[in-house]
GUVOZA-231503 format. One line per 4 residues: number of its first residue (from 0); their letters; for each residue x, y, z of N, C-alpha, C, CB. Coordinates in Angstrom, 2 decimals, decimal comma, m for minus. Each point is the difference from the previous one (the first is absolute). Glycine has a CB too. Example, Ala and Ser with C-alpha at 12.3 -4.5 7.8 and 13.67 -1.06 7.14 Angstrom:
% GUVOZA-231503
0> AS> 13,19 m5,69 7,80 m0,89 1,19 0,00 0,90 1,20 0,00 m1,89 m1,17 1,25 ~ 1,54 2,22 m1,97 0,82 1,19 0,06 m0,77 1,09 0,73 1,18 m0,63 m2,15
END
This chain:
% GUVOZA-231503
0> MPLH> 104,36 75,41 91,88 0,07 m0,91 1,15 m0,82 m1,25 m0,32 0,29 1,95 1,63 ~ 0,27 m3,16 m1,38 m0,76 m1,23 m0,22 m1,30 0,01 0,79 2,13 m1,23 m0,40 ~ m3,17 0,59 m0,16 m1,34 0,04 0,59 m0,03 m0,56 1,41 m0,94 m0,21 m2,28 ~ 1,68 m0,88 2,55 m0,03 m0,60 1,33 0,64 0,92 1,04 0,06 m2,28 m1,05
4> LKAQ> 0,97 3,03 0,64 0,62 0,95 0,92 m0,93 1,18 0,25 2,28 m0,68 m0,81 ~ m2,98 1,09 m0,24 m0,96 1,10 0,15 m1,10 m0,39 0,98 0,50 0,78 m2,35 ~ m0,98 m2,02 2,25 m1,06 m0,48 0,90 0,49 m0,04 1,44 m0,97 m1,35 m1,88 ~ 2,21 0,87 2,07 0,57 m0,04 1,36 0,18 1,41 0,56 1,16 m2,16 m0,57
8> QEAI> m0,72 3,06 m0,29 0,18 1,39 0,43 m1,32 0,60 0,45 1,92 0,24 m1,58 ~ m2,99 m0,47 0,81 m1,32 0,53 0,35 m0,50 m0,58 1,31 m0,50 0,30 m2,44 ~ 0,77 m1,60 2,66 m0,44 m0,64 1,24 0,71 0,62 1,21 m0,45 m2,14 m1,26 ~ 1,75 2,37 1,12 0,77 0,63 1,07 m0,50 1,41 0,25 2,01 m1,39 m0,58
12> FVNA> m2,26 2,12 m0,50 m0,46 1,38 0,12 m1,34 0,08 0,73 1,21 0,56 m2,12 ~ m2,15 m1,41 1,75 m1,33 0,02 0,62 0,10 m0,33 1,49 m1,05 m0,66 m2,19 ~ 1,84 m0,35 2,52 0,14 m0,39 1,40 0,67 1,08 0,84 0,12 m2,38 m0,73 ~ 0,95 2,95 0,21 0,78 0,96 0,78 m0,64 1,37 0,08 2,02 m1,24 m0,66
16> TCLR> m2,62 1,70 m0,45 m0,48 1,38 m0,03 m1,51 0,16 0,16 1,92 0,46 m1,44 ~ m2,67 m1,46 1,03 m1,47 0,10 0,10 m0,53 m0,73 1,23 m0,13 0,17 m2,49 ~ 0,55 m1,43 2,65 m0,45 m0,77 1,16 0,85 0,30 1,23 m0,81 m1,79 m1,53 ~ 1,94 2,50 1,32 0,92 0,38 1,08 0,47 m1,23 0,78 m1,15 2,23 0,18
20> KEIE> 1,57 m3,25 m0,92 0,49 m1,23 0,61 1,47 m0,21 m0,39 m2,33 m1,00 m0,05 ~ 3,09 0,44 0,99 1,39 m0,36 m0,31 m0,04 m1,22 m0,91 0,87 0,92 2,22 ~ m0,01 m0,92 m3,23 0,04 m1,12 m0,92 1,45 m0,38 m0,27 m2,19 0,71 m1,04 ~ 2,41 m2,02 0,85 1,36 m0,51 m0,26 0,04 m0,62 m1,39 0,38 m0,43 2,47
24> FEGL> 0,72 0,69 m3,20 0,20 m0,58 m1,31 1,48 m0,31 m0,17 m1,99 1,26 m0,96 ~ 2,30 m2,53 0,74 1,37 m0,43 m0,22 0,94 0,48 1,11 m0,45 0,01 m2,46 ~ m0,02 m0,07 3,72 0,82 0,38 1,13 0,07 1,50 0,26 1,30 m2,00 m0,47 ~ m2,00 2,78 m0,35 m0,03 1,46 0,17 m1,34 0,41 0,59 1,58 0,30 m1,93
28> FYQP> m1,54 0,60 2,91 m1,21 0,43 0,68 m0,36 1,43 m0,40 0,53 m1,54 1,92 ~ m1,82 1,75 m2,16 m0,53 1,30 m0,38 m0,95 0,47 1,11 0,22 m0,54 m2,49 ~ 0,17 1,64 3,13 m0,78 0,53 1,11 m0,94 1,10 m0,49 1,87 m0,56 1,60 ~ m3,16 0,51 m1,21 m0,94 1,05 m0,43 0,39 1,39 0,49 m1,78 m1,72 0,00
32> SDYE> 2,48 1,78 1,13 0,39 1,30 0,55 1,05 0,70 m0,86 m0,52 m0,86 2,28 ~ 1,15 0,12 m3,20 1,03 0,59 m0,86 m0,59 0,70 m1,22 1,55 m1,77 0,77 ~ m2,85 1,59 m0,99 m0,59 0,53 m1,22 m1,14 0,95 0,29 0,65 m2,08 m1,15 ~ m0,79 3,06 0,27 m0,96 1,08 0,18 m1,43 m0,52 0,00 1,61 1,55 m1,09
36> EKIK> m2,36 m1,14 2,09 m1,43 m0,31 0,05 m0,77 1,28 m0,31 0,36 m1,86 1,71 ~ m1,00 1,88 m2,84 m0,71 1,20 m0,41 m1,25 0,19 0,85 0,88 m0,26 m2,33 ~ m1,11 1,51 2,72 m1,11 0,34 0,86 m1,23 0,28 m0,85 1,58 0,95 1,74 ~ m2,72 m1,47 m1,33 m1,22 0,15 m0,79 m0,92 1,09 0,54 0,18 m2,40 m0,60
40> SLTI> m0,20 2,58 1,92 m0,91 0,97 0,58 0,55 1,41 m0,12 m0,81 m1,74 1,59 ~ m0,09 2,71 m1,71 0,40 1,39 m0,12 0,34 0,59 1,36 m1,43 0,23 m2,03 ~ 2,52 0,53 2,10 0,30 0,73 1,23 m0,45 1,45 m0,11 1,96 m1,53 0,42 ~ m2,10 2,03 m1,65 m0,48 1,34 m0,23 m1,21 m0,08 m0,94 2,33 1,00 0,34
44> HPSL> m3,49 m0,57 0,13 m1,18 m0,03 m0,85 0,19 1,00 m1,15 m1,48 m0,67 1,97 ~ 1,09 0,30 m3,20 0,18 0,90 m1,14 m0,54 1,41 0,23 m0,11 m2,00 m1,44 ~ m1,00 2,12 2,19 m0,57 1,33 0,25 0,88 0,86 0,91 m2,26 m1,00 m0,29 ~ 3,17 0,33 1,05 0,89 0,71 0,90 1,43 0,08 m0,54 m1,42 m0,75 1,90
48> FNII> 1,58 0,28 m3,12 1,34 m0,07 m0,60 0,37 1,37 m0,58 m0,30 m2,47 m0,53 ~ 0,62 3,40 1,42 0,25 1,37 m0,46 1,47 0,36 m0,10 m2,15 0,60 1,03 ~ 3,05 m1,57 m0,98 1,42 0,30 m0,20 0,30 0,31 m1,46 0,57 m1,47 1,94 ~ m1,57 1,25 m2,81 0,19 0,30 m1,41 0,40 1,46 m0,21 m1,68 m1,76 m0,58
52> NQIS> 1,24 2,63 1,50 0,34 1,42 m0,09 1,47 0,27 0,33 m2,36 0,53 0,60 ~ 3,04 m1,52 m0,03 1,41 0,16 0,36 0,94 m0,55 m1,06 m0,66 m0,12 2,38 ~ 0,08 m0,45 m3,44 0,81 m0,70 m1,00 m0,26 0,58 m1,39 m0,05 m2,09 1,40 ~ 1,11 2,29 m2,15 m0,14 0,49 m1,37 1,02 m0,66 m0,91 m0,86 2,18 0,87
56> TTEP> 0,41 m2,56 m2,06 0,90 m0,56 m1,00 0,27 0,99 m1,13 m0,85 m2,29 0,55 ~ 0,24 3,46 m0,46 0,08 0,96 m1,11 0,69 1,31 0,36 m2,06 m1,01 m0,87 ~ 2,24 1,28 2,16 0,63 1,27 0,38 1,44 0,03 m0,49 m1,50 0,18 2,02 ~ 1,88 0,84 m2,80 1,39 0,06 m0,49 0,97 0,29 1,14 m0,83 0,80 m2,23
60> YKED> 1,99 m1,40 2,13 1,02 0,23 1,04 0,59 1,39 m0,14 0,52 m2,45 0,06 ~ m0,40 3,11 1,08 0,61 1,33 0,02 0,86 0,13 1,23 m1,93 0,98 m1,27 ~ 3,19 m0,64 1,07 0,91 0,16 1,13 m0,31 1,28 0,75 1,78 m1,28 m1,23 ~ m1,80 1,18 2,56 m0,13 1,20 0,82 0,80 m0,21 1,28 m2,30 0,52 m0,95
64> NSLM> 2,16 0,38 1,91 0,81 m0,08 1,22 m0,65 m0,80 1,12 0,94 2,18 m0,63 ~ m2,13 m2,72 0,39 m0,68 m0,76 1,05 0,62 m1,39 0,15 m2,13 1,26 m0,47 ~ 1,80 m1,92 1,57 0,50 m1,36 0,24 m0,72 m0,97 m0,92 0,53 0,55 2,42 ~ 0,23 m1,29 m3,22 m0,56 m0,97 m0,93 0,75 m1,33 0,11 m0,70 1,86 m1,56
68> FFTD> m0,04 m2,95 1,54 0,57 m1,33 0,06 m0,05 m0,66 m1,39 m0,69 m0,22 2,44 ~ 1,67 m0,65 m2,68 0,04 m0,78 m1,24 0,27 m1,46 0,39 0,84 2,01 m1,38 ~ m1,58 m2,93 0,79 0,13 m1,40 0,39 0,29 m0,88 m1,22 m1,56 0,39 1,92 ~ 2,10 m1,57 m1,65 0,25 m0,94 m1,09 0,17 m1,40 0,56 1,08 1,81 m1,37
72> GSKT> m1,21 m2,78 0,48 0,25 m1,40 0,34 0,82 m0,62 m1,11 m2,14 m0,15 1,33 ~ 2,93 m0,86 m1,02 0,89 m0,59 m1,00 0,12 m1,50 0,23 1,27 2,17 m0,18 ~ m1,22 m2,91 m0,93 0,26 m1,44 0,06 0,98 m0,34 m1,11 m2,30 m0,50 0,97 ~ 3,50 0,08 m0,60 1,03 m0,37 m0,96 0,58 m1,35 0,41 0,54 2,43 m0,49
76> EMGT> 0,45 m2,88 m0,26 0,69 m1,25 0,34 0,72 0,12 1,34 0,27 m0,51 m2,44 ~ 0,05 1,74 2,83 0,72 0,23 1,25 m0,93 m0,05 1,22 1,64 1,40 m1,27 ~ m2,93 m1,17 1,05 m0,92 m0,03 1,13 m1,21 0,89 m0,23 1,92 m0,48 1,51 ~ m2,75 0,57 m0,47 m1,24 0,77 m0,06 m0,01 1,00 1,16 m1,24 m1,93 m1,10
80> GCSY> 0,79 3,15 0,82 m0,04 0,98 1,07 m0,82 1,21 m0,37 2,21 m0,79 0,74 ~ m2,29 1,73 0,17 m0,80 1,20 m0,20 0,70 1,18 0,65 m2,13 m1,35 m0,08 ~ 1,63 2,54 m0,23 0,67 1,19 0,53 m0,93 1,21 m0,02 2,19 m0,90 m0,80 ~ m1,76 1,92 1,53 m0,59 1,33 m0,16 1,08 1,02 0,33 m2,34 m0,83 0,58
84> CAFE> 2,16 2,03 m1,11 0,84 1,12 0,38 m0,90 1,23 0,04 2,10 m1,04 m1,04 ~ m1,65 2,08 1,70 m0,79 1,22 0,12 0,87 1,21 m0,27 m1,52 m1,11 1,67 ~ 0,94 2,09 m2,34 0,69 1,24 m0,33 m0,78 1,19 0,56 0,96 m1,04 m2,10 ~ m0,23 2,04 2,56 m0,61 1,23 0,47 0,94 1,16 m0,31 m1,26 m1,24 1,85
88> NGRK> 0,71 2,30 m2,39 0,82 1,15 m0,40 1,13 m0,40 m0,94 m0,56 1,09 2,17 ~ 0,28 m2,05 m3,03 0,99 m0,42 m0,99 1,09 m0,91 0,49 m0,48 2,08 m1,06 ~ 0,43 m2,50 2,36 1,02 m0,91 0,51 m0,63 m1,28 0,53 1,45 1,95 0,56 ~ m0,67 m3,01 m0,67 m0,46 m1,27 0,54 0,13 0,03 1,52 0,66 m1,22 m2,12
92> VLEW> m1,76 0,95 2,82 0,01 0,06 1,46 m0,22 m1,37 0,64 m0,85 2,33 m0,16 ~ 0,38 m3,29 m0,63 m0,24 m1,34 0,54 0,27 m1,04 m1,08 m1,72 0,91 1,60 ~ 2,17 m2,07 m1,18 0,05 m1,14 m0,90 m0,10 m1,29 0,80 1,39 1,30 m1,65 ~ m2,00 m2,31 1,05 m0,19 m1,29 0,66 m0,07 m1,08 m1,07 m1,21 1,08 1,97
96> KGKL> 1,78 m2,23 m1,65 m0,14 m1,14 m0,90 m0,16 m1,26 0,85 1,37 1,13 m1,82 ~ m2,13 m2,09 1,32 m0,24 m1,24 0,74 0,10 m1,21 m0,90 m1,46 1,26 1,56 ~ 2,08 m2,29 m1,05 0,18 m1,24 m0,75 m1,20 m0,92 0,23 2,51 0,22 0,18 ~ m3,03 m0,80 m1,25 m1,10 m0,95 0,08 0,50 m1,40 m0,34 m1,65 1,82 m0,61
100> ETFH> 0,76 m2,79 0,70 0,38 m1,37 m0,34 0,01 m0,18 m1,52 m0,98 m0,83 2,18 ~ 1,70 m0,17 m2,64 0,12 m0,22 m1,45 m1,33 m0,38 m0,62 2,36 m0,70 0,33 ~ m3,27 0,11 0,47 m1,29 m0,41 m0,58 m0,98 1,16 m0,13 0,37 m2,25 0,98 ~ m0,07 3,39 m0,39 m0,90 1,14 m0,14 0,04 0,53 m1,43 0,34 0,58 2,41
104> TVFQ> m1,50 m0,12 m2,89 m0,11 0,51 m1,36 0,35 1,49 m0,03 m1,77 m1,72 m0,52 ~ 2,00 2,24 m0,68 0,28 1,43 m0,13 m1,23 0,82 0,39 1,67 m0,47 m1,83 ~ m2,87 m0,08 1,62 m1,24 0,66 0,42 m0,02 0,16 1,51 m1,22 m0,96 m1,99 ~ 1,59 m0,09 2,72 0,06 0,09 1,46 1,08 0,98 0,44 m0,82 m2,37 0,17
108> AELM> 1,94 2,38 m0,89 1,09 0,92 0,35 m0,43 1,46 m0,19 1,68 m1,75 m0,66 ~ m2,37 2,03 m0,44 m0,51 1,36 m0,24 m0,97 0,41 1,11 0,28 m0,33 m2,50 ~ m1,16 m0,57 2,87 m0,98 0,30 1,06 0,68 0,22 1,35 m1,70 m1,36 m1,25 ~ 2,74 0,58 1,54 0,70 0,15 1,27 0,71 1,35 0,08 0,30 m2,48 0,11
112> GLKE> 0,28 2,91 m1,23 0,64 1,31 m0,02 m1,01 1,10 0,27 1,70 m0,86 m1,62 ~ m2,87 0,73 1,02 m1,07 0,98 0,21 m0,49 m0,01 1,44 m0,68 m0,26 m2,39 ~ 0,48 m0,93 2,94 m0,48 m0,12 1,38 0,99 0,63 0,98 m1,23 m2,10 m0,62 ~ 2,51 1,79 0,46 1,00 0,54 0,91 0,09 1,53 m0,10 1,28 m2,16 m0,19
116> AIIR> m1,44 2,68 m1,01 0,04 1,45 m0,18 m1,20 0,66 0,70 1,22 m0,29 m2,19 ~ m2,38 m0,33 2,09 m1,19 0,55 0,67 0,19 0,00 1,51 m1,45 m0,80 m1,90 ~ 2,00 m0,30 2,42 0,24 m0,09 1,44 0,94 1,11 0,45 m0,34 m2,49 m0,07 ~ 1,41 2,74 m0,70 0,95 1,06 0,37 m0,62 1,38 m0,15 1,89 m1,48 m0,70
120> ASQG> m2,63 1,69 m0,37 m0,62 1,30 m0,24 m1,08 0,31 1,04 0,48 m0,26 m2,44 ~ m1,09 m0,78 3,01 m1,08 0,21 0,98 0,52 0,61 1,31 m1,21 m1,94 m1,01 ~ 2,53 2,03 1,16 0,56 0,62 1,20 m0,15 1,53 m0,02 1,63 m1,91 0,17 ~ m1,96 2,45 m1,32 m0,21 1,44 m0,11 m1,47 0,32 m0,25 2,32 0,26 m0,88
124> NEIT> m2,67 1,00 0,98 m1,39 0,42 m0,18 m0,24 0,78 m1,29 m0,18 0,06 2,46 ~ 1,27 0,33 m3,13 m0,16 0,80 m1,20 m0,45 m0,86 m1,18 1,74 1,58 0,84 ~ m2,34 m0,93 m1,85 m0,38 m0,71 m1,21 1,26 m0,54 m0,67 m2,06 1,47 m0,30 ~ 2,09 m2,77 0,08 1,21 m0,64 m0,56 m0,38 m0,87 m1,18 1,10 0,03 2,26
128> KIWT> m0,40 0,17 m3,37 m0,23 m0,82 m1,19 1,04 m1,11 m0,08 m1,00 1,98 m1,20 ~ 0,50 m3,17 0,90 0,87 m1,16 m0,21 m0,13 m0,42 m1,45 m0,24 m0,76 2,43 ~ 1,36 0,79 m3,14 0,01 m0,30 m1,43 0,53 m1,43 m0,24 0,34 2,46 m0,53 ~ m1,10 m3,24 m0,22 0,40 m1,35 m0,39 m0,14 m0,15 m1,50 m0,71 m0,92 2,25
132> DSLS> 1,58 0,12 m2,86 m0,12 m0,23 m1,45 m0,72 m1,32 m0,30 2,12 1,31 m0,35 ~ m2,73 m1,90 1,37 m0,68 m1,29 m0,17 m1,50 0,20 m0,18 1,78 m1,12 1,39 ~ m2,24 1,09 m2,62 m1,43 0,16 m0,28 m0,80 m1,15 0,60 0,56 1,22 m2,12 ~ m0,01 m2,44 2,08 m0,72 m1,15 0,54 m0,24 0,15 1,50 1,02 m1,44 m1,77
136> SVMA> m0,07 2,03 2,48 m0,17 0,22 1,44 m1,10 1,03 0,26 2,43 m0,57 0,37 ~ m2,41 1,65 m1,13 m1,01 1,05 0,19 m1,39 m0,54 m0,30 1,71 1,76 m0,60 ~ m1,84 m2,51 m0,49 m1,31 m0,55 m0,36 m0,48 m1,01 1,04 0,55 0,35 m2,42 ~ 0,37 m1,10 3,01 m0,37 m0,95 1,05 m0,53 0,73 1,23 1,73 m1,62 m0,85
140> VLDP> m1,08 2,71 1,22 m0,42 0,77 1,17 m1,36 0,66 m0,25 2,42 0,41 0,59 ~ m2,74 m0,14 m1,84 m1,29 0,61 m0,35 m1,15 m1,01 m0,01 1,25 1,69 m1,35 ~ m0,94 m2,96 1,53 m1,02 m1,05 m0,06 m0,54 m0,33 1,39 1,13 m0,93 m2,05 ~ m2,40 1,26 2,35 m0,55 m0,30 1,33 m0,24 m1,49 0,22 m1,05 2,25 m0,02
144> HTPH> 1,12 m3,03 m1,05 m0,25 m1,45 0,09 1,29 m0,81 0,00 m2,18 0,36 m1,15 ~ 3,33 0,29 1,30 1,28 m0,72 m0,10 0,08 m1,16 0,99 1,08 2,13 m0,75 ~ m0,57 m3,28 0,31 0,15 m1,14 0,91 1,36 m0,04 0,68 m1,58 m1,24 m1,44 ~ 2,45 2,21 1,14 1,37 m0,02 0,51 0,13 0,78 1,31 0,82 m0,21 m2,36
148> QLVR> m0,31 m0,46 3,39 0,13 0,63 1,31 0,94 1,20 m0,04 m0,45 m2,22 1,06 ~ 1,52 2,13 m1,81 0,96 1,10 m0,08 m0,66 1,26 m0,57 1,88 m1,66 m0,29 ~ m2,70 1,48 m0,72 m0,72 1,13 m0,58 m0,98 0,58 1,02 0,23 m1,01 m2,30 ~ m0,90 0,16 3,03 m0,95 0,46 1,00 0,70 0,77 1,13 m1,48 m1,96 m0,55
152> DIQS> 2,69 1,54 0,86 0,78 0,74 1,00 0,24 1,43 m0,47 1,12 m2,13 0,74 ~ m0,78 2,27 m2,02 0,25 1,33 m0,56 m1,27 0,83 m0,01 1,84 m0,95 m1,42 ~ m2,96 0,34 1,05 m1,29 0,71 0,01 m0,34 0,50 1,40 m0,78 m1,42 m1,92 ~ 1,03 0,57 2,90 m0,29 0,38 1,39 0,90 1,15 0,45 m0,72 m2,35 0,47
156> LLKQ> 1,99 2,31 m0,84 0,93 1,07 0,36 m0,42 1,33 m0,63 1,85 m1,68 0,20 ~ m2,29 1,63 m1,45 m0,45 1,23 m0,66 m1,26 0,54 0,64 1,03 m0,80 m2,14 ~ m1,91 m0,10 2,53 m1,25 0,43 0,64 0,29 0,69 1,34 m1,22 m1,90 m1,11 ~ 2,27 1,45 1,80 0,36 0,58 1,29 0,82 1,29 m0,15 m0,03 m2,30 0,96
160> NRNI> 0,59 2,52 m2,14 0,88 1,16 m0,22 m0,45 0,76 m1,24 1,94 m1,21 1,10 ~ m2,90 2,08 m0,92 m0,60 0,74 m1,12 0,97 1,00 m0,61 m2,22 m0,29 1,07 ~ 3,30 0,58 m0,38 0,98 0,96 m0,52 0,97 m0,62 m1,00 m0,19 1,23 2,15 ~ 0,10 m2,55 m2,34 0,93 m0,68 m0,90 m0,69 m0,26 m1,34 1,18 m1,07 1,96
164> LVRL> m0,52 1,48 m3,03 m0,53 m0,13 m1,35 0,93 m0,91 m0,82 m1,08 2,30 0,14 ~ 0,50 m3,19 m0,90 0,79 m0,91 m0,85 m0,15 0,44 m1,45 m0,31 m1,93 1,63 ~ 1,44 2,05 m2,31 0,02 0,46 m1,38 0,84 m0,93 m0,87 m0,30 2,36 0,80 ~ m0,06 m2,43 m2,08 0,72 m0,83 m0,96 0,99 0,86 m0,76 m1,96 m1,56 m0,21
168> IKAH> 3,20 1,08 0,12 1,05 0,72 m0,72 0,54 m0,88 m1,12 0,61 1,31 2,09 ~ m0,23 m0,71 m3,18 0,55 m0,76 m1,12 1,38 m0,51 0,34 m1,34 1,37 m1,61 ~ 1,57 m2,66 1,37 1,29 m0,62 0,32 1,06 0,39 m1,04 m1,20 m1,92 1,10 ~ 2,44 2,00 m0,63 1,17 0,22 m0,87 m0,18 1,22 m0,91 0,43 m2,47 0,06
172> AGYR> m0,99 3,52 0,52 m0,20 1,25 m0,75 0,95 1,08 0,47 m2,40 m0,60 m0,34 ~ 3,37 0,21 1,18 1,00 0,95 0,45 m0,36 0,76 1,25 0,63 0,19 m2,31 ~ m1,74 m0,57 2,97 m0,37 0,67 1,23 0,91 m0,49 1,13 m2,41 0,24 m0,78 ~ 3,06 0,69 1,44 1,05 m0,34 0,96 m0,49 m0,95 1,10 1,05 2,21 m0,47
176> GNEE> m2,17 m1,88 1,07 m0,51 m0,83 1,09 m0,32 m1,41 m0,43 m0,90 2,04 1,02 ~ 0,28 m2,17 m2,20 m0,34 m1,32 m0,53 1,24 m0,82 m0,32 m2,11 0,96 m0,92 ~ 3,10 m0,30 0,33 1,24 m0,69 m0,34 0,76 m0,44 1,26 0,14 1,34 m2,13 ~ m0,18 m0,50 3,15 0,66 m0,33 1,26 m0,66 m1,21 0,66 0,64 2,40 0,29
180> ADTL> m1,97 m2,42 m0,28 m0,73 m1,14 0,58 0,29 m1,27 m0,78 m1,81 1,55 0,80 ~ 1,91 m1,44 m2,11 0,31 m1,15 m0,85 1,38 m0,57 0,33 m1,45 0,96 m1,81 ~ 2,42 m0,08 1,97 1,36 m0,43 0,35 0,03 m0,67 1,36 0,93 1,86 m1,38 ~ m1,62 m1,28 2,35 m0,06 m0,58 1,34 m0,62 m1,38 m0,01 m0,16 2,29 0,94
184> AKKS> m0,94 m2,45 m1,68 m0,68 m1,29 m0,07 0,90 m1,08 m0,58 m2,18 1,20 m0,24 ~ 2,95 m0,83 m0,77 0,91 m0,97 m0,63 1,15 m0,38 0,93 m0,60 0,95 m2,25 ~ 0,92 m0,08 3,21 1,06 m0,30 0,96 m0,53 m0,65 1,28 1,29 1,92 m0,93 ~ m2,59 m2,10 1,00 m0,62 m0,45 1,26 0,40 m1,41 0,41 m1,89 1,48 m0,53
188> HHGR> 2,37 m2,30 m0,43 0,39 m1,36 0,37 1,26 0,01 0,87 m1,01 m0,86 m2,13 ~ 1,69 2,02 2,21 1,16 0,14 0,89 m0,41 0,49 1,39 1,44 0,47 m2,00 ~ m2,69 m0,03 2,13 m0,43 0,62 1,24 m0,63 m0,97 0,98 m0,33 2,05 m1,26 ~ m0,30 m1,46 2,27 m0,68 m0,80 1,01 m1,31 m0,55 m0,56 1,03 1,39 1,82
192> RCHE> m1,44 m2,51 m1,27 m1,29 m0,56 m0,39 m1,10 0,85 0,60 0,97 m2,33 m0,15 ~ m2,09 2,40 m0,56 m1,15 0,70 0,54 m0,44 m0,69 1,29 m0,72 0,73 m2,32 ~ 0,18 0,04 3,23 m0,47 m0,55 1,26 m1,06 m1,06 m0,26 0,50 2,18 1,17 ~ m0,42 m3,29 m0,45 m0,91 m1,12 m0,22 m1,47 0,38 0,09 1,76 m1,47 0,89
196> SSKP> m2,07 2,42 0,01 m1,41 0,35 0,20 m0,57 0,85 m1,12 0,42 m0,12 2,42 ~ 0,45 0,69 m3,25 m0,51 0,89 m1,05 0,11 m0,59 m1,40 0,63 1,88 1,44 ~ 0,36 m2,74 m1,68 0,17 m0,48 m1,35 m1,03 m1,07 m0,36 2,44 0,52 0,17 ~ m2,76 m0,66 m1,46 m0,92 m1,07 m0,42 0,69 m1,34 0,21 m1,13 1,51 m1,70
200> SMRT> 0,59 m2,35 2,55 0,71 m1,21 0,41 m0,39 m1,22 m0,82 0,14 0,95 2,27 ~ m1,09 m0,81 m3,19 m0,50 m1,18 m0,68 0,26 0,05 m1,50 m1,74 m0,20 1,75 ~ 1,89 m0,98 m2,33 0,20 m0,12 m1,43 m1,34 0,16 m0,71 1,99 m1,51 0,36 ~ m1,94 2,05 m1,57 m1,21 0,13 m0,79 m0,20 m1,28 m0,80 0,28 2,52 m0,14
204> QTTF> m1,42 m2,60 m0,59 m0,28 m1,18 m0,81 1,07 m0,17 m1,08 m2,46 0,28 0,45 ~ 2,94 0,84 m1,01 1,02 m0,08 m1,05 1,28 m0,63 0,53 m0,99 2,02 m1,10 ~ 1,45 m1,57 2,26 1,23 m0,56 0,54 m0,23 m1,42 0,49 0,77 2,29 0,65 ~ m2,01 m2,60 m0,23 m0,34 m1,37 0,38 0,22 m0,93 m1,19 m1,69 0,85 1,69
208> TRTV> 1,17 m0,46 m2,85 0,11 m0,83 m1,19 1,46 m0,25 m0,37 m2,18 0,90 m0,80 ~ 3,00 0,17 0,85 1,42 m0,16 m0,33 0,69 m0,93 0,99 0,02 2,29 m0,99 ~ m0,31 m2,10 2,29 0,65 m0,79 1,04 m0,34 m1,47 m0,12 m0,06 1,97 1,50 ~ m1,24 m2,27 m1,67 m0,44 m1,39 m0,10 0,62 m0,67 m1,22 m2,15 0,58 1,15
212> FKKM> 2,16 0,13 m2,27 0,55 m0,58 m1,23 1,49 m0,33 0,17 m1,69 1,29 m1,36 ~ 2,44 m0,37 1,96 1,42 m0,24 0,20 0,25 m1,18 0,92 0,43 2,42 m0,37 ~ m1,24 m2,50 1,46 0,18 m1,10 0,94 m0,38 m1,33 m0,63 m0,45 1,57 1,89 ~ m0,60 m1,56 m2,72 m0,39 m1,25 m0,68 1,07 m0,45 m0,96 m2,39 0,65 0,20
216> AKSL> 2,90 0,29 m0,98 1,03 m0,33 m0,97 1,24 m0,57 0,69 m0,87 1,80 m1,52 ~ 1,23 m1,22 2,67 1,17 m0,45 0,73 m0,22 m1,38 0,60 0,58 2,38 0,50 ~ m1,78 m2,60 0,07 m0,28 m1,28 0,65 m0,13 m1,15 m0,98 m1,12 1,26 1,80 ~ 0,70 m0,91 m3,04 m0,18 m1,05 m1,00 1,24 m0,18 m0,87 m2,45 0,50 m0,01
220> G> 3,49 0,28 0,36 1,26 m0,16 m0,72 0,00 0,73 m1,34 0,30 m2,20 1,11
END
């Protein structure tokens, strides 16, 4: 990227995301509300961060007859979305998929699938395992200092529902539940959009950079 465009991009970024000010460039307006504002203050003190006991990245997957959820997120040229499905006694008993915005990242999609599965699983009282193949999502949830609101939502849900356990599963290893969730996520661009109150509504810094660069290139011909 040419140096002058890089400087303009940084100026727009600082105004919109750090100073939280609306800024105009070449007739295009950038609203601070459209971009993610990372949270600095802790909502869970590290000494009280005991959801670590509900999360494991090392427990081997084993099929049984209990209710188990599988989640996934997907971002392709066709769109971005997330999903979950649940199996009990060897049969699929639940499935859900939600469409996200094109600017959402696959990381956000993975987290949304996990969040929606926790919300659904919280309707029961039995011990329920939720399997995800997203290591980055699990590691984010294990971080008491996370600046991401979506991750904090998941931490809060786990804290309120001690019967829900999050587990890491190997992707594309032939596990039926994982493969089903993967298929659902890839089809989610045909489904309903996630509810506005639950989906991540803001662009990240990465998508900000892409958006600004494309708009600059277009405006400058």
